[in-house]
C-alpha positions as CSV (number, residue, x, y, z in Angstrom):
1,M,110.3,100.3,85.5
2,Y,109.6,97.1,88.1
3,R,107.6,93.9,87.6
4,F,105.3,93.6,90.4
5,S,103.1,91.0,91.5
6,R,99.7,91.2,90.2
7,A,98.6,92.0,93.6
8,F,100.6,94.9,93.7
9,V,100.1,96.8,90.3
10,N,97.9,99.1,91.2
11,P,97.6,98.4,95.0
12,A,94.8,100.3,96.8
13,S,95.4,101.3,100.3
14,S,93.3,101.3,103.5
15,P,90.8,104.3,103.6
16,I,91.8,104.1,107.1
17,R,95.1,103.8,107.6
18,D,95.2,106.7,104.9
19,L,93.7,108.9,107.6
20,F,96.3,108.4,110.0
21,K,98.2,111.5,108.6
22,Y,95.3,113.9,110.2
23,L,95.8,112.5,113.6
24,S,98.8,114.6,114.7
25,D,96.8,118.0,114.7
26,P,95.5,118.0,118.3
27,E,92.5,120.0,117.0
28,M,91.3,117.2,115.3
29,I,88.7,115.1,116.6
30,S,88.4,111.5,115.2
31,F,85.6,108.9,114.6
32,A,87.4,107.5,112.2
33,G,90.0,104.6,113.4
34,G,89.0,101.8,116.2
35,Y,91.6,103.3,118.2
36,P,91.0,102.0,121.9
37,D,90.6,105.0,124.4
38,T,94.0,105.9,125.9
39,K,92.6,106.6,129.1
40,L,91.7,103.1,129.6
41,F,94.7,101.5,129.1
42,D,95.7,99.6,132.3
43,V,99.4,101.4,132.7
44,E,100.1,100.2,136.0
45,G,99.0,96.6,135.2
46,L,100.8,96.0,132.2
47,G,103.9,97.9,133.8
48,E,103.5,95.4,136.2
49,A,103.0,92.5,134.2
50,S,106.2,93.9,132.1
51,R,108.8,94.1,135.0
52,R,107.7,90.7,135.8
53,A,108.0,89.3,132.1
54,Y,111.5,90.4,132.2
55,K,112.8,88.9,135.0
56,D,113.6,86.2,132.9
57,S,115.2,88.3,130.3
58,L,117.0,86.2,128.4
59,S,113.9,84.5,127.0
60,C,112.3,88.5,126.5
61,L,115.6,88.7,124.6
62,Q,115.9,85.9,122.6
63,Y,113.8,84.1,119.7
64,G,111.1,82.0,120.6
65,S,108.8,79.2,119.2
66,T,106.8,79.8,116.6
67,E,103.9,78.7,117.8
68,G,103.7,80.9,120.7
69,I,104.8,80.6,124.4
70,A,103.6,77.9,126.8
71,K,102.6,80.4,129.4
72,L,100.3,82.6,127.0
73,K,98.8,79.4,125.3
74,T,98.2,78.1,128.4
75,E,96.4,81.3,129.6
76,L,94.6,81.9,126.4
77,I,93.2,78.7,126.9
78,C,92.0,79.4,130.1
79,L,90.5,82.6,128.8
80,M,89.1,80.7,126.2
81,E,87.3,78.1,128.1
82,K,85.7,81.0,130.4
83,R,83.9,82.1,127.1
84,G,83.3,78.5,126.6
85,V,85.8,77.5,124.4
86,K,87.1,74.3,125.3
87,T,90.4,74.0,123.3
88,S,93.9,72.3,123.4
89,S,97.5,73.8,123.0
90,E,98.0,71.8,119.4
91,N,95.0,74.0,118.2
92,V,96.2,77.0,119.3
93,V,98.6,79.4,116.9
94,I,99.9,83.0,118.7
95,T,100.5,85.5,116.1
96,T,101.4,89.3,115.6
97,G,97.8,90.2,116.1
98,S,95.0,88.9,114.9
99,Q,95.2,90.6,111.0
100,Q,98.3,88.0,110.9
101,A,95.9,85.1,111.9
102,F,93.9,85.8,108.7
103,D,96.4,85.9,106.8
104,L,98.2,82.5,107.7
105,L,94.9,80.8,107.2
106,L,94.6,82.8,103.3
107,R,98.1,81.4,103.0
108,V,97.2,77.9,104.1
109,L,93.7,77.5,102.4
110,V,93.4,79.8,99.4
111,N,94.7,79.4,95.8
112,P,94.6,81.9,93.2
113,G,90.8,82.0,91.7
114,D,89.6,80.4,95.5
115,V,86.2,82.1,96.5
116,V,86.3,83.4,99.8
117,L,82.8,84.8,101.1
118,V,82.4,87.9,103.9
119,E,79.9,89.7,105.1
120,S,79.0,93.0,103.4
121,P,80.0,95.6,104.3
122,T,83.4,93.9,106.2
123,Y,86.4,95.1,108.0
124,S,88.4,96.7,104.8
125,S,92.0,95.1,105.5
126,N,90.8,91.7,105.4
127,I,89.1,92.1,101.7
128,Q,92.3,93.9,100.4
129,A,94.3,90.6,102.3
130,A,92.3,88.3,100.3
131,R,92.7,89.8,97.3
132,V,96.4,89.8,97.6
133,H,96.0,86.3,97.8
134,G,94.5,86.0,94.8
135,A,91.0,85.2,96.0
136,R,87.4,85.7,94.0
137,V,85.8,87.7,97.1
138,V,82.2,87.3,97.0
139,P,80.0,89.2,99.2
140,V,77.2,87.9,101.4
141,Q,74.8,90.2,102.7
142,T,74.1,91.7,106.1
143,D,71.5,93.7,108.5
144,T,71.0,94.5,111.8
145,D,71.4,90.8,113.2
146,G,74.0,90.4,111.1
147,L,74.9,87.7,108.4
148,D,72.0,87.8,106.4
149,V,71.9,83.7,106.2
150,A,69.1,83.8,103.5
151,D,71.6,85.6,101.3
152,L,74.4,83.3,102.1
153,E,72.2,80.3,101.1
154,R,70.9,81.4,97.7
155,V,74.9,82.0,96.9
156,L,75.5,78.5,98.4
157,D,72.5,77.3,96.1
158,G,73.3,79.1,93.0
159,I,77.0,77.2,92.6
160,R,77.3,75.4,89.7
161,S,81.1,74.2,89.6
162,E,84.0,73.2,92.0
163,A,85.8,75.9,91.0
164,D,83.1,78.1,93.0
165,R,82.6,76.7,96.2
166,P,83.9,78.5,98.8
167,K,87.0,77.5,100.5
168,L,86.0,80.0,103.7
169,L,83.8,82.5,104.8
170,Y,85.0,85.3,107.3
171,T,83.0,87.3,109.6
172,V,83.1,89.4,112.7
173,S,79.8,88.0,114.2
174,T,79.7,90.2,117.3
175,F,79.7,93.6,117.1
176,G,80.7,93.7,113.8
177,N,83.0,96.0,111.6
178,P,82.0,98.8,110.3
179,T,77.9,97.5,111.4
180,G,78.2,97.4,114.7
181,A,75.6,94.4,114.4
182,T,75.6,91.1,115.8
183,L,74.7,88.2,114.2
184,S,71.8,86.3,115.8
185,L,71.9,82.7,118.2
186,Q,69.1,81.5,115.5
187,R,71.5,82.5,112.7
188,R,74.4,81.4,114.1
189,L,73.2,77.7,114.6
190,R,72.2,77.9,110.6
191,L,75.5,79.2,109.3
192,L,76.8,76.4,111.1
193,E,74.6,73.6,109.6
194,L,75.5,75.6,106.0
195,A,79.4,75.3,106.9
196,V,79.1,71.5,107.9
197,K,76.3,70.8,104.8
198,H,79.0,72.6,102.0
199,R,82.0,72.2,103.9
200,F,83.6,75.4,103.9
201,V,85.7,76.6,106.6
202,I,84.2,80.0,108.8
203,V,86.5,82.5,110.2
204,E,85.5,84.1,113.2
205,D,87.1,86.9,114.1
206,D,86.0,88.0,117.3
207,P,88.1,91.5,118.2
208,Y,84.8,93.0,120.2
209,G,82.9,90.1,121.6
210,D,83.9,91.1,125.5
211,L,83.1,94.7,124.9
212,R,79.0,94.2,125.5
213,F,77.6,97.3,127.7
214,S,73.9,96.0,127.0
215,G,71.6,93.1,126.2
216,E,72.2,89.3,126.7
217,S,75.3,87.6,125.3
218,I,75.2,85.3,122.4
219,P,77.9,82.2,122.3
220,S,80.5,82.5,119.7
221,L,80.4,80.4,116.8
222,K,83.5,78.2,118.1
223,A,81.5,77.8,121.4
224,L,78.3,76.3,119.6
225,T,79.5,73.9,117.9
226,G,79.0,71.4,120.3
227,E,75.6,71.8,119.8
228,L,75.9,70.4,116.1
229,K,77.7,67.4,115.7
230,G,80.8,68.1,112.8
231,S,80.6,72.0,112.9
232,D,84.0,71.9,115.3
233,D,86.0,70.9,112.0
234,W,84.3,74.0,109.8
235,V,85.3,76.9,112.0
236,V,88.3,78.7,113.2
237,H,87.7,81.0,115.9
238,I,90.3,84.3,115.9
239,G,91.1,86.7,119.2
240,S,93.1,89.2,120.1
241,L,94.5,91.9,122.9
242,S,94.5,95.0,121.2
243,K,90.8,96.0,121.9
244,I,90.6,94.7,125.2
245,V,94.4,95.1,126.6
246,A,96.6,97.0,124.3
247,P,97.4,96.8,120.7
248,G,100.8,97.5,121.3
249,L,101.2,93.9,122.7
250,R,100.8,92.7,119.1
251,V,99.1,89.9,120.5
252,G,96.3,87.7,118.5
253,W,96.0,83.8,118.0
254,S,94.0,81.5,116.2
255,I,92.0,78.2,117.3
256,S,92.0,76.1,115.0
257,P,91.0,72.1,113.8
258,A,95.0,70.3,114.3
259,P,95.7,70.3,110.7
260,I,94.8,73.6,109.9
261,A,96.8,74.8,113.0
262,Y,99.8,72.9,112.1
263,R,100.2,74.4,108.3
264,C,99.3,78.1,110.4
265,Y,102.4,77.1,112.1
266,I,104.1,76.2,109.1
267,A,103.3,79.4,107.5
268,K,104.3,81.5,110.3
269,Q,107.7,80.3,110.1
270,S,108.6,82.5,106.9
271,A,106.3,85.1,108.2
272,D,108.2,86.2,111.2
273,V,109.6,83.2,112.7
274,G,107.7,84.0,115.7
275,S,105.9,86.9,116.9
276,S,107.8,88.9,120.1
277,P,108.7,86.6,123.2
278,W,108.8,89.8,125.4
279,T,105.4,91.0,124.9
280,Q,103.9,87.6,124.3
281,G,105.5,87.3,128.1
282,I,103.8,90.8,129.1
283,A,100.3,89.5,127.9
284,A,100.5,85.8,130.1
285,E,101.9,87.9,133.1
286,Y,98.8,90.3,132.7
287,L,96.6,87.2,132.1
288,S,97.8,85.5,135.1
289,S,97.4,88.4,137.3
290,G,93.6,88.3,137.0
291,A,93.5,91.9,135.9
292,L,91.7,91.5,132.4
293,D,88.1,91.0,134.0
294,L,88.5,94.4,135.8
295,Q,89.7,96.5,133.1
296,V,86.7,94.8,130.7
297,E,84.5,96.1,133.1
298,R,86.1,99.3,132.9
299,I,85.9,98.8,129.3
300,R,82.4,98.3,128.7
301,H,81.2,100.9,131.3
302,G,83.0,103.7,129.1
303,Y,82.3,102.6,126.0
304,G,78.5,102.1,126.8
305,E,78.5,106.1,128.2
306,K,80.4,107.3,124.6
307,C,78.1,104.8,122.7
308,R,75.0,106.3,123.8
309,A,76.5,110.0,123.8
310,L,77.2,109.2,120.1
311,C,74.0,108.0,119.4
312,A,72.3,111.0,121.3
313,F,74.1,113.5,120.0
314,L,73.3,112.4,116.3
315,R,69.7,112.1,117.1
316,E,69.5,115.7,118.4
317,L,72.4,117.3,115.9
318,M,72.1,115.3,112.9
319,G,68.3,113.9,112.9
320,E,67.4,114.6,109.2
321,A,71.0,114.4,107.8
322,L,71.3,110.4,108.6
323,T,70.0,106.9,110.0
324,F,71.9,104.7,112.0
325,H,71.6,101.8,113.7
326,E,73.0,102.0,117.7
327,P,74.8,98.3,118.8
328,S,74.7,96.7,122.0
329,G,78.7,97.1,122.2
330,G,82.1,97.2,119.9
331,M,83.9,100.6,119.0
332,F,81.2,101.6,116.0
333,V,78.2,103.2,115.1
334,W,77.3,103.0,111.4
335,A,75.2,105.4,109.5
336,K,73.8,106.3,106.4
337,L,73.2,110.1,104.9
338,N,69.8,110.9,104.0
339,G,69.7,111.8,99.8
340,E,72.4,111.4,97.7
341,L,75.7,113.4,99.3
342,P,77.8,110.8,99.1
343,A,80.1,110.5,102.7
344,A,83.8,110.9,101.1
345,E,82.3,114.4,100.0
346,L,81.1,115.1,103.6
347,L,84.7,113.6,104.7
348,K,86.6,116.1,102.0
349,E,84.8,119.4,104.1
350,S,84.8,117.5,107.3
351,I,88.3,117.9,107.9
352,G,89.0,121.6,107.2
353,R,86.7,121.3,110.1
354,K,88.7,119.2,112.4
355,V,86.3,116.4,112.3
356,M,86.8,113.2,110.4
357,F,85.6,109.6,110.4
358,V,85.6,106.7,107.9
359,P,83.4,106.6,104.1
360,G,81.8,103.3,103.8
361,A,82.5,102.5,100.7
362,G,85.7,100.6,101.4
363,F,84.0,98.2,103.5
364,H,82.1,96.8,100.5
365,V,83.4,94.2,98.1
366,N,81.8,95.9,95.3
367,D,78.9,98.2,94.5
368,P,78.8,100.6,97.4
369,V,76.5,102.6,98.9
370,L,78.1,105.7,98.7
371,S,76.4,107.5,101.4
372,T,77.6,105.1,104.1
373,L,79.7,106.4,106.8
374,R,81.4,104.6,109.6
375,L,81.9,106.5,113.4
376,S,83.9,105.3,116.2
377,F,82.9,106.1,119.6
378,A,86.4,104.7,121.6
379,A,89.0,107.2,121.5
380,P,87.1,110.4,122.0
381,S,86.2,111.5,125.4
382,V,82.5,112.4,125.4
383,A,83.0,116.4,125.6
384,N,85.0,115.9,122.3
385,I,82.0,113.3,121.1
386,N,80.0,116.6,121.2
387,V,81.7,119.2,119.6
388,G,82.7,116.2,116.9
389,V,78.8,115.8,115.9
390,K,78.3,119.6,116.3
391,R,81.6,120.0,113.5
392,L,79.9,117.3,111.4
393,A,76.3,118.8,111.8
394,E,78.0,122.2,110.8
395,T,79.6,120.7,107.7
396,W,76.5,118.8,106.4
397,D,74.2,122.0,106.8
398,A,77.0,124.1,104.7
399,I,77.0,121.8,102.1
400,R,73.5,121.6,101.8
401,A,73.0,125.4,101.6
402,R,74.8,125.1,98.4
403,I,73.2,122.4,96.6
C-alpha cells in the first residue's frame, strides 16, 4: 500500500530497545540496556544547574543556534582539554545525543553503496544507522584488546577498486559496546597510521572513556593525533554526557576537522534545527560548577563494585555455563555460552524468571555467534545482580536438564 524507502521496507528494530517493554515489571532484573544507575544521578547538582540556567528563561525557551550554545561549547572545549584534546569552537557541533552526531557524519560523508567499516561486534544501533544510509557495512574483527588492526590491514589490502575504499571506520575504542574491550596504545597508533595511509575517517565514539575503575588510562585516538603528522585530519571524536551526567539531557557533541564540522552543522539544520537550548544551558551550568569530577568518581566507584560483583557471581554460579571477559571500565560484560545453545533461547526462558540480557547476535554485521550475550552491570544493585545471576543459572540448568 505504502511505498516506503528501501531502508524501511523491512526494517529491523534494535534488539536492545525491543526489550524496553519488560522494564515496567517491577520484579524484572535487567542486565539489558546500557542504562545508568538512577541512584548515582546528581539530582541536587543538576537541580541547581537547572535553576541557574533558567534565570535566562527567554534563551531557554527560544530557538538556539544550530551548532550549540556558546557557553556549552566553551565548557566542552575545556573538558576535552582535560582529556588531552585541544580544539576550537569551529570544530565542535553539539548534538541531541551522540547517536545524532554519528547520523550527521553518515549524512555528510556516506553515499549509498559506500563502504563503512565497523568493529565486530559493535553497537547495534549504529550498524542500523549505517544501513539506513545505504552503506555497505564491512566488519573488522575484535579481541580483548579491541579492534584487530591486523584484520583491518587484511581488509584494506584486499581493496581492488575505488568503490571498495572505505569512507569511514566506526570504533568505540575505550570500553567498547558490547565487548567492554579497550584498544591498546600500540593498536591506536597503528590505526592512525592506516587512516592516514588509506585516507579514511576514524569515527571515535567515546561515551565510556571516563568510566575506568581499574588499570591505567590510555589517551583517546583524538588525543594521540599529535603523535602522527596529518592524523588529526582523519579523526572525528564523538562525546556524550549520557553516561557520566544523565541521558535525559540528550547532550552529545562531535569534534571534527573544520570542513566536516561545517557540513554537520548544515545537516543538523534540516535534522532538528538545533538541540534544546534549555538542556544545553543546564549542561553548561553543571560543567561550569566543577561538579563533574566528583560525579565521575562516584560513578567509577559504583560501577567498579558492580562489575566485580557480576563477574564474581558469574564465576561462582555459571562458571561451567559461560566464559567472559572482565572489563576495566565501562558498563558491559561480554560473554559466550558454552555449547550450542543460542543466547536468544536462554533469553526467552529467562524473561519468565524475571531476568533479561541482550543476545549478542544483533551486535554483529553478519555471521553472528549465536551463543554470545551482553550483560550490563550499571543499573541493578549489587543485591539484584546476585539475584539476577541466580535466576540466569536456574534458567540455564532447567534448559540443560531437558536436553
